[in-house]
MARBA-3410 file (N, C-alpha, C, O; in Angstrom, 1 decimal):
116
-21.3,4.4,11.5,-20.3,4.5,10.7,-18.9,3.9,11.1,-18.1,3.7,10.2 ~ -18.8,3.7,12.3,-17.6,3.3,13.1,-17.4,1.8,12.6,-16.3,1.3,12.3 ~ -18.8,1.1,12.5,-18.8,-0.2,12.1,-18.1,-0.5,10.7,-17.1,-1.2,10.6 ~ -18.7,0.2,9.7,-18.4,0.5,8.4,-16.9,0.7,8.2,-16.3,0.0,7.4 ~ -16.4,1.6,9.0,-14.8,1.8,8.8,-14.1,0.7,9.3,-13.2,0.2,8.6
-14.4,0.1,10.5,-13.9,-1.2,10.9,-13.7,-2.3,10.0,-12.7,-3.0,9.9 ~ -15.0,-2.5,9.1,-15.0,-3.6,8.3,-14.0,-3.2,6.9,-13.4,-4.0,6.3 ~ -14.0,-1.9,6.8,-13.0,-1.4,5.5,-11.7,-1.5,5.9,-10.9,-1.9,5.1 ~ -11.3,-1.3,7.2,-9.9,-1.3,7.7,-9.6,-2.7,7.9,-8.4,-3.0,7.8 ~ -10.4,-3.6,8.2,-9.9,-5.1,8.6,-9.1,-5.6,7.4,-7.9,-5.9,7.5
-9.6,-5.6,6.2,-9.0,-6.3,5.0,-7.5,-5.8,4.8,-6.6,-6.5,4.5 ~ -7.6,-4.2,4.9,-6.2,-3.7,4.8,-5.2,-4.2,5.9,-4.0,-4.5,5.6 ~ -5.6,-4.2,7.0,-4.7,-4.7,8.1,-4.3,-6.1,7.9,-3.1,-6.4,8.0 ~ -5.2,-7.0,7.6,-5.1,-8.4,7.2,-3.8,-8.5,6.1,-2.8,-9.1,6.3 ~ -4.2,-7.7,5.0,-3.3,-7.6,3.8,-1.9,-7.1,4.3,-0.8,-7.5,3.9
-1.9,-6.2,5.1,-0.5,-5.7,5.7,0.1,-6.7,6.5,1.3,-6.8,6.5 ~ -0.6,-7.5,7.2,0.1,-8.6,8.0,0.7,-9.6,7.1,1.9,-9.9,7.3 ~ -0.1,-10.2,6.1,0.3,-11.0,5.2,1.7,-10.4,4.5,2.8,-11.1,4.4 ~ 1.5,-9.1,4.1,2.7,-8.6,3.4,3.9,-8.5,4.3,5.1,-8.8,3.9 ~ 3.7,-8.2,5.5,4.7,-8.4,6.5,5.5,-9.9,6.7,6.7,-10.2,6.8
4.5,-10.8,6.6,5.0,-12.3,6.7,6.0,-12.6,5.4,7.0,-13.2,5.4 ~ 5.3,-12.1,4.4,6.1,-12.4,3.2,7.4,-11.9,3.1,8.3,-12.6,2.8 ~ 7.5,-10.4,3.5,8.8,-9.8,3.7,9.7,-10.4,4.5,11.0,-10.4,4.3 ~ 9.2,-10.8,5.6,9.9,-11.4,6.7,10.6,-12.8,6.3,11.7,-13.2,6.5 ~ 9.7,-13.5,5.5,10.2,-14.7,5.0,11.2,-14.5,3.8,12.1,-15.4,3.6
11.1,-13.5,3.1,12.0,-13.2,2.1,13.5,-13.1,2.6,14.4,-13.7,2.1 ~ 13.5,-12.3,3.6,14.8,-11.8,4.3,15.4,-13.0,5.0,16.6,-13.1,5.0 ~ 14.7,-14.0,5.6,15.1,-15.2,6.0,15.7,-16.0,5.1,16.8,-16.6,5.3 ~ 15.0,-16.1,3.9,15.5,-17.0,2.9,16.7,-16.3,2.0,17.5,-17.0,1.4 ~ 16.7,-15.1,2.1,18.0,-14.6,1.5,19.1,-14.7,2.4,20.2,-15.1,1.9
19.0,-14.5,3.7,20.0,-14.5,4.6,20.6,-15.9,4.8,21.8,-16.1,4.9 ~ 19.7,-16.9,4.9,20.1,-18.3,5.2,20.4,-19.0,4.2,21.3,-19.8,4.2 ~ 19.6,-18.9,3.1,19.7,-19.8,1.7,20.4,-19.2,0.5,21.0,-19.9,-0.4 ~ 20.3,-17.8,0.6,20.9,-17.0,-0.6,22.0,-17.3,-1.1,22.3,-17.0,-2.3 ~ 23.0,-17.9,-0.3,24.3,-18.1,-0.6,24.4,-19.1,-1.7,25.3,-19.1,-2.5
23.5,-19.9,-1.8,23.4,-21.1,-2.8,22.1,-21.1,-3.6,22.2,-21.4,-4.8 ~ 21.0,-20.9,-3.2,19.9,-20.9,-3.8,19.4,-19.7,-4.4,19.7,-18.6,-3.9 ~ 18.7,-19.6,-5.5,18.1,-18.5,-6.0,16.9,-18.3,-5.2,16.0,-19.2,-5.3 ~ 16.6,-17.2,-4.4,15.5,-17.1,-3.4,14.4,-16.2,-4.0,13.3,-16.1,-3.4 ~ 14.7,-15.5,-5.3,13.8,-14.7,-5.7,12.8,-15.1,-6.9,12.6,-16.3,-7.1
12.3,-14.3,-7.7,11.4,-14.7,-8.8,12.1,-14.8,-10.0,11.6,-15.5,-10.9 ~ 13.4,-14.3,-10.3,14.2,-14.3,-11.5,15.7,-14.5,-11.2,16.5,-14.7,-12.2 ~ 16.1,-14.6,-10.1,17.6,-14.9,-10.0,18.2,-16.3,-10.4,17.4,-17.2,-10.6 ~ 19.4,-16.3,-10.4,20.1,-17.7,-10.6,20.6,-18.3,-9.4,20.9,-17.5,-8.5 ~ 20.6,-19.5,-9.2,21.2,-20.1,-7.9,22.7,-19.9,-8.2,23.1,-20.0,-9.4
23.5,-19.7,-7.2,24.9,-19.6,-7.1,25.5,-21.0,-7.1,26.6,-21.1,-7.7 ~ 24.9,-21.9,-6.6,25.4,-23.2,-6.5,24.6,-24.0,-7.5,23.4,-24.0,-7.5 ~ 25.3,-24.7,-8.4,24.7,-25.4,-9.6,23.6,-26.4,-9.1,22.6,-26.4,-9.8 ~ 23.7,-27.1,-8.2,22.7,-28.2,-7.8,21.6,-27.7,-6.9,20.7,-28.4,-6.4 ~ 21.6,-26.3,-6.6,20.5,-25.9,-5.5,19.3,-25.4,-6.5,19.5,-24.6,-7.4
18.3,-26.0,-6.1,17.0,-25.5,-6.8,16.7,-24.1,-6.5,17.1,-23.5,-5.4 ~ 15.9,-23.5,-7.4,15.5,-22.1,-7.4,14.4,-22.2,-6.3,13.6,-23.2,-6.4 ~ 14.3,-21.3,-5.4,13.0,-21.5,-4.5,11.7,-21.3,-5.2,10.7,-21.8,-4.7 ~ 11.8,-20.5,-6.5,10.4,-20.3,-7.0,10.0,-21.6,-7.7,8.8,-21.7,-8.0 ~ 10.9,-22.5,-7.9,10.4,-23.9,-8.6,10.4,-25.0,-7.6,10.5,-26.2,-7.9
10.3,-24.6,-6.4,10.1,-25.8,-5.2,9.0,-26.8,-5.5,8.9,-28.0,-5.2 ~ 7.9,-26.0,-6.0,6.6,-26.9,-6.1,6.8,-27.9,-7.2,5.9,-28.8,-7.4 ~ 7.9,-27.9,-8.1,8.1,-28.9,-9.0,8.8,-30.2,-8.4,8.8,-31.3,-9.0 ~ 9.4,-30.0,-7.1,9.9,-31.2,-6.2,9.1,-31.6,-4.9,9.1,-32.7,-4.5 ~ 8.5,-30.4,-4.4,7.9,-30.5,-3.1,6.5,-30.0,-3.1,6.1,-29.1,-4.0
5.7,-30.5,-2.1,4.5,-29.6,-1.6,4.9,-28.6,-0.8,5.2,-28.8,0.4 ~ 5.0,-27.5,-1.3,5.4,-26.2,-0.6,4.8,-26.0,0.8,5.4,-25.5,1.7 ~ 3.5,-26.5,1.0,2.8,-26.4,2.2,3.5,-27.4,3.1,3.6,-27.1,4.3 ~ 3.9,-28.6,2.8,4.4,-29.5,3.6,6.0,-29.2,4.1,6.5,-29.9,4.9 ~ 6.5,-28.3,3.5,7.9,-28.1,4.0,8.0,-27.3,5.4,9.1,-27.2,6.0
6.8,-26.9,5.9,6.9,-26.5,7.3,7.6,-27.3,8.4,8.4,-26.9,9.2 ~ 7.2,-28.5,8.3,7.8,-29.5,9.2,9.3,-29.6,9.1,10.0,-29.6,10.2 ~ 9.9,-29.7,7.8,11.3,-29.7,7.6,12.0,-28.5,8.0,13.0,-28.6,8.6 ~ 11.4,-27.5,7.7,12.0,-26.2,8.0,12.1,-26.1,9.7,13.1,-25.5,10.3 ~ 11.2,-26.6,10.4,10.9,-26.6,11.8,12.0,-27.7,12.5,12.6,-27.3,13.5
12.2,-28.9,12.0,12.8,-29.9,12.6,14.3,-29.8,12.0,15.2,-30.4,12.7 ~ 14.7,-29.3,10.9,15.8,-29.2,10.5,16.1,-29.9,9.2,15.9,-31.1,9.0 ~ 16.5,-29.0,8.1,16.7,-29.5,6.7,18.0,-30.3,6.6,19.1,-29.7,6.7 ~ 18.1,-31.7,6.3,19.2,-32.2,6.1,19.3,-32.8,4.8,18.4,-33.4,4.2 ~ 20.5,-32.6,4.3,20.7,-33.2,2.6,21.6,-34.3,2.6,22.1,-34.8,3.7
21.8,-34.8,1.4,22.9,-35.7,1.2,24.3,-35.3,1.0,25.3,-36.0,1.1 ~ 24.3,-33.9,0.7,25.7,-33.4,0.5,26.1,-32.5,1.5,25.4,-31.7,2.1 ~ 27.5,-32.6,1.9,28.0,-32.0,3.0,28.3,-30.6,2.9,28.8,-30.0,3.8 ~ 28.0,-30.0,1.8,28.1,-28.4,1.7,26.8,-27.7,2.3,26.9,-26.5,2.6 ~ 25.8,-28.3,2.5,24.7,-27.6,2.8,24.6,-27.9,4.4,24.6,-29.0,4.9
24.5,-26.7,5.0,24.4,-26.8,6.4,23.0,-27.0,6.9,22.0,-26.6,6.3 ~ 23.0,-27.6,8.1,21.7,-27.8,8.8,21.0,-26.6,9.2,21.6,-25.7,9.8 ~ 19.6,-26.4,8.9,18.9,-25.3,9.3,17.8,-25.7,10.1,17.3,-26.7,10.0 ~ 17.5,-24.8,11.0,16.1,-25.0,11.9,15.7,-23.6,12.0,16.5,-22.6,12.2 ~ 14.5,-23.6,11.9,13.8,-22.3,11.8,12.8,-22.4,13.1,12.3,-23.5,13.3
12.6,-21.3,13.8,11.6,-21.2,15.0,10.1,-21.2,14.2,9.9,-20.9,13.0 ~ 9.2,-21.6,15.0,7.8,-21.7,14.4,7.2,-20.5,13.7,6.5,-20.6,12.7 ~ 7.5,-19.4,14.2,7.1,-18.0,13.5,7.9,-17.7,12.3,7.4,-17.1,11.4 ~ 9.2,-18.1,12.3,9.9,-18.2,11.1,9.6,-19.1,10.0,9.8,-18.8,8.8 ~ 9.0,-20.3,10.5,8.5,-21.3,9.5,7.3,-20.8,8.6,7.2,-20.9,7.4
6.4,-20.2,9.5,5.3,-19.4,8.8,5.6,-18.3,7.9,5.0,-18.2,6.9 ~ 6.6,-17.5,8.3,7.0,-16.6,7.4,7.6,-17.0,6.1,7.2,-16.4,5.1 ~ 8.5,-18.0,6.1,9.2,-18.8,5.0,8.1,-19.3,4.0,8.1,-19.1,2.8 ~ 7.2,-20.0,4.7,5.9,-20.8,3.8,5.2,-19.6,3.1,4.8,-19.8,1.9 ~ 5.0,-18.4,3.8,4.2,-17.4,3.0,5.1,-17.0,1.9,4.6,-16.9,0.8
6.3,-16.7,2.2,7.0,-16.3,1.1,7.2,-17.3,0.0,7.2,-17.0,-1.2 ~ 7.4,-18.5,0.4,7.6,-19.5,-0.8,6.2,-19.5,-1.6,6.2,-19.6,-2.8 ~ 5.3,-19.5,-0.9,3.9,-19.5,-1.6,3.9,-18.4,-2.6,3.6,-18.7,-3.8 ~ 4.4,-17.1,-2.3,4.2,-15.9,-3.0,5.1,-15.9,-4.3,4.9,-15.1,-5.2 ~ 6.2,-16.9,-4.2,7.1,-16.7,-5.5,6.9,-17.9,-6.5,7.5,-17.9,-7.6
6.2,-19.0,-6.1,6.3,-20.0,-7.0,5.8,-19.7,-8.3,4.8,-19.0,-8.5 ~ 6.7,-20.3,-9.4,6.4,-20.0,-10.8,5.1,-20.3,-11.3,4.5,-19.7,-12.2 ~ 4.7,-21.3,-10.7,3.2,-21.8,-11.0,2.3,-21.5,-10.0,2.3,-22.3,-9.0 ~ 1.5,-20.4,-10.1,0.7,-20.0,-8.9,-0.5,-20.8,-8.9,-1.1,-21.1,-9.9 ~ -0.8,-21.1,-7.8,-2.1,-22.1,-7.5,-3.4,-21.2,-7.8,-3.3,-20.1,-8.2
-4.5,-21.8,-7.6,-5.8,-21.2,-8.0,-5.9,-20.1,-6.9,-5.2,-20.1,-5.9 ~ -6.8,-19.1,-7.0,-7.0,-18.0,-6.1,-7.9,-18.4,-4.9,-8.4,-17.6,-4.1 ~ -8.1,-20.0,-4.8,-8.7,-20.3,-3.4,-7.9,-20.0,-2.3,-6.6,-20.1,-2.4 ~ -8.4,-19.7,-1.1,-7.7,-19.3,0.1,-6.6,-20.5,0.4,-7.0,-21.7,0.1 ~ -5.7,-20.3,0.8,-4.8,-21.5,1.3,-5.2,-21.9,2.7,-5.9,-21.1,3.4
-4.9,-22.8,3.1,-5.0,-23.6,4.4,-4.2,-22.9,5.4,-3.2,-22.4,5.0 ~ -4.5,-22.6,6.7,-3.5,-22.1,7.6,-2.2,-22.8,7.9,-2.3,-24.0,7.9 ~ -1.1,-22.3,8.1,0.0,-23.0,8.1,0.3,-23.6,9.6,0.1,-22.9,10.6 ~ 0.6,-24.8,9.7,0.6,-25.6,11.0,2.0,-26.0,11.2,2.6,-26.8,10.4 ~ 2.7,-25.6,12.3,4.0,-26.0,12.6,3.8,-26.8,13.9,3.2,-26.4,14.9
4.5,-28.0,13.8,4.3,-29.0,15.0,5.3,-28.6,16.0,5.4,-29.3,17.1
END
């Protein structure tokens, strides 16, 4: 009976961990990026040229953004500050970005997020 309980509890615990990563990524995105970008599923960007995070898959491979988040995001316009996130923050941000993309990927499992 104990083994059965452990097998049933494991997916719930993993789901909880994933939900925590998504929530942490949401908070990081809102705090660091929400002053210009739309960081949710339906909000509008406050800065006209800032892409909505839910549509980043139209411009970038969301999975590949981890390196840029870790090494620093630099852009060609002076209004955007440079951001660098710690490896655990990058993982949370990618989990969040995955969760809000307007075009959801297939239900196949995603590869683990690697941060260099």
